[in-house]
Phi, psi and omega in degrees: 000322181297322179295314180296322178295322177297316176298317179297324179299319178291321177295319179300320177300312182296314183293313181293327175299313181295317179296316179299322178295329183274320186241000180100147183302310184290324176296319177296319178299312182298315180297311185299318182287326176294314179297319177299317180298317179299314178297319180295319177297317177299319180294319178296317180296320179289317185282322184246353179059022176194175177248029180298340181292333183295305180295328177295324179296321182293344177275354184275164176300148185305323185291337176286341180270354185283349180301323178296320179293322179294320177299319176301315180295322179296316179296317177300315183296315181291327178292323180282313189279330183309306182291340184274321184239350177099155182298314182301313182294319179297314180297316181296318180291320177299315181294318179298315178296319178295322179293317178297313180295319180298319179294319178295320179296314177297314184299318185258357177068032180293155175064022175083011178275157178292143178288134176229128182296150174252093179280182184297325178298317177295316181298316178297319178299320179293317178299312181297321178294321177298319176296318179297318178299317178297318180293332180292345178282342179286133179256000000 
C-alpha cells in the first residue's frame, strides 16, 4: 500500500496542479477535500454501518485531530506549488520534509511512537535526499 500511495502522491500533485490551473487553487482545494470527505463517509458507512466514529473522534486530544488539517495544507501546497516548480520538485521537497520530520518523531518519540535511534545511515539518507530535493529545483 505504501508504494501505491507513493505513486498516487505523485499523480495527485500533477492532477491537483492541473485542476488548480483550471478552476483556481482554492476552488480545487475545496472540491478535492469535499469529494474526499464524501468518499470517506461512504467508506465508514459501508465498513462500520454507522457514523459512531465521529463523536468518538471528538473525545480525543486535539492533536490527534490535526491530521485532517495537515492533509488540507498538503493539498493546498501541492495545488499551488506544482505548476510553479514542477511535480518532481514538489514531490522531492515533500519527501525530504517528511523524512526529516519522521526521523525527529522517531528519535524523540513524539506523538506516542516508540523511540528509534537515528544512526549514520538514516542521517546520510536524509542529507542525500535533501541534496536531491535541492537539485530537483534546477530546471
